[in-house]
C-alpha positions as CSV (number, residue, x, y, z in Angstrom):
1,X,46.9,92.3,23.1
2,X,46.1,92.6,26.8
3,X,48.2,89.5,27.5
4,X,51.1,91.0,25.5
5,X,50.9,94.3,27.6
6,X,50.8,92.3,30.8
7,X,53.9,90.2,29.8
8,X,55.8,93.3,28.8
9,X,54.8,95.0,32.1
10,X,56.0,91.9,34.1
11,X,59.3,91.7,32.2
12,X,60.0,95.5,32.6
13,X,59.0,95.6,36.3
14,X,61.2,92.7,37.2
15,X,64.0,93.9,35.0
16,X,64.0,97.2,36.8
17,X,64.1,95.4,40.2
18,X,66.9,93.1,39.0
19,X,69.1,95.9,37.7
20,X,69.1,98.1,40.8
21,X,69.5,95.5,43.6
22,X,72.6,93.8,44.9
23,X,73.1,91.1,47.4
24,X,70.4,88.6,46.8
25,X,66.7,88.1,47.5
26,X,66.6,89.4,51.1
27,X,68.1,92.7,50.1
28,X,65.4,93.0,47.4
29,X,62.6,92.6,49.9
30,X,62.1,96.3,50.6
31,X,62.0,97.0,46.9
32,X,59.8,94.1,46.1
33,X,57.4,95.2,48.8
34,X,57.3,98.8,47.6
35,X,56.9,97.9,43.9
36,X,54.8,94.8,44.0
37,X,52.5,95.6,47.0
38,X,52.4,99.4,47.3
39,X,52.8,100.6,43.7
40,X,51.5,97.7,41.5
41,X,49.1,96.1,44.0
42,X,49.9,92.8,42.5
43,X,50.3,90.7,45.6
44,X,50.2,90.9,49.4
45,X,53.0,90.6,51.8
46,X,51.8,87.1,52.8
47,X,52.0,86.0,49.1
48,X,55.6,87.3,48.9
49,X,56.4,85.4,52.1
50,X,54.8,82.2,50.6
51,X,56.9,82.7,47.4
52,X,60.0,82.9,49.6
53,X,59.5,79.6,51.2
54,X,59.9,77.6,48.0
55,X,63.4,76.2,47.4
56,X,65.6,78.4,45.3
57,X,66.6,82.0,44.9
58,X,64.1,84.3,46.6
59,X,64.0,87.0,43.9
60,X,63.4,84.4,41.1
61,X,60.8,82.6,43.2
62,X,58.9,85.9,43.9
63,X,59.1,86.9,40.2
64,X,57.9,83.4,39.1
65,X,55.1,83.4,41.6
66,X,53.9,87.0,40.8
67,X,54.2,86.4,37.0
68,X,52.2,83.1,37.3
69,X,49.6,84.8,39.4
70,X,49.2,87.7,36.8
71,X,49.4,85.8,33.5
72,X,49.8,82.0,34.1
73,X,52.9,80.0,33.2
74,X,53.9,82.4,30.4
75,X,53.7,85.3,32.9
76,X,56.0,83.3,35.3
77,X,58.5,82.9,32.5
78,X,58.5,86.6,31.5
79,X,58.8,87.8,35.1
80,X,61.6,85.4,35.8
81,X,63.4,86.4,32.6
82,X,63.0,90.0,33.6
83,X,64.5,89.3,37.0
84,X,67.6,87.4,35.8
85,X,68.4,89.3,32.5
86,X,70.2,92.2,34.2
87,X,72.5,89.8,36.1
88,X,73.2,87.9,32.9
89,X,74.1,91.1,31.1
90,X,76.3,92.4,33.8
91,X,78.2,89.1,34.3
92,X,78.7,88.8,30.6
93,X,80.1,92.3,30.3
94,X,82.4,91.7,33.3
95,X,83.6,88.4,32.0
96,X,84.1,89.7,28.5
97,X,86.0,92.9,29.1
98,X,87.7,92.8,32.4
99,X,90.1,90.1,33.4
100,X,91.1,89.8,37.1
101,X,88.1,92.0,37.9
102,X,88.4,91.5,41.7
103,X,92.1,92.7,41.6
104,X,91.2,96.2,40.5
105,X,91.4,98.6,43.4
106,X,88.4,100.7,42.5
107,X,86.3,97.5,42.2
108,X,87.5,96.4,45.6
109,X,86.4,99.7,47.1
110,X,83.1,99.7,45.3
111,X,82.4,96.2,46.6
112,X,83.2,97.3,50.1
113,X,80.6,100.1,49.7
114,X,78.1,97.7,48.2
115,X,78.7,95.2,51.0
116,X,77.9,97.9,53.6
117,X,74.7,98.8,51.7
118,X,73.7,95.1,51.4
119,X,74.3,94.7,55.2
120,X,71.9,97.6,55.8
121,X,69.3,96.2,53.4
122,X,69.5,92.8,55.0
123,X,69.1,94.3,58.5
124,X,66.1,96.2,57.3
125,X,64.6,93.1,55.7
126,X,65.1,91.0,58.8
127,X,63.7,93.8,61.0
128,X,60.6,94.0,58.8
129,X,60.1,90.2,58.7
130,X,60.4,90.0,62.4
131,X,58.0,92.9,62.9
132,X,55.4,91.4,60.6
133,X,55.7,87.7,61.8
134,X,56.7,87.7,65.4
135,X,53.3,88.6,66.9
136,X,53.0,86.0,69.7
137,X,55.2,84.7,72.4
138,X,55.1,81.3,70.6
139,X,56.5,82.8,67.4
140,X,59.2,84.7,69.3
141,X,60.3,81.6,71.1
142,X,60.3,79.6,67.8
143,X,62.4,82.4,66.2
144,X,65.0,82.4,69.0
145,X,65.1,78.6,69.1
146,X,65.7,78.5,65.3
147,X,68.4,81.1,65.5
148,X,70.2,79.4,68.4
149,X,70.0,76.0,66.6
150,X,71.7,77.5,63.6
151,X,74.1,79.9,65.1
152,X,75.3,78.1,68.3
153,X,74.7,74.5,67.4
154,X,75.3,74.7,63.7
155,X,72.1,72.8,62.8
156,X,71.4,72.4,59.2
157,X,69.0,75.1,58.0
158,X,66.8,72.5,56.2
159,X,66.3,70.6,59.4
160,X,65.5,73.9,61.2
161,X,62.9,74.9,58.6
162,X,61.3,71.4,58.5
163,X,61.2,71.3,62.3
164,X,59.6,74.8,62.4
165,X,57.1,73.8,59.8
166,X,56.3,70.6,61.7
167,X,56.0,72.4,65.0
168,X,53.8,75.1,63.4
169,X,51.5,72.4,61.9
170,X,51.2,70.6,65.2
171,X,50.5,73.8,67.0
172,X,47.8,74.8,64.5
173,X,46.2,71.3,64.8
174,X,46.2,71.4,68.6
175,X,44.8,74.9,68.8
176,X,42.1,74.1,66.2
177,X,41.2,71.0,68.2
178,X,40.9,73.0,71.5
179,X,39.2,75.9,69.9
180,X,36.5,73.7,68.4
181,X,35.9,72.1,71.8
182,X,37.0,68.6,70.9
183,X,40.0,68.8,73.3
184,X,37.9,69.8,76.3
185,X,36.6,67.0,78.4
186,X,33.0,67.4,79.7
């Protein structure tokens, strides 16, 4: 019975998140943080960041990660279903009842308003991610190098992420070696 209650709680929690957010995973970060960390105390911000680094849709990855952490594989399934069900319902209704949906003037105006809100949510999410993760000169330099590579030189984001991971791993290994005294010649 306890597992059933946990699965229902996971589904309902992620259903509520999925139904009130627009614009993708990054726009959901403030809500995910408030609900999953502050209200439910299910995960930490570090765990949400880890869930985001896996390939795929951020919101689904976070739901799957949290669900799995709370109730194993079946928990991951219920949380993921909770997250995607609102979108499936909304898209089905739109496809069924409204043809040429994007041509309707009130829909165009509503989408402009939603786009402005999504831009604000993305800005908020980026600001929070930077505030929580750019704590050293090295991380700030890596951030600007990554941004410049993508924005100015049109580097493929996968290469930037893999390069950053490699640089981070090498940096960790070097600092660990020097901190343990192995790198200091006597």
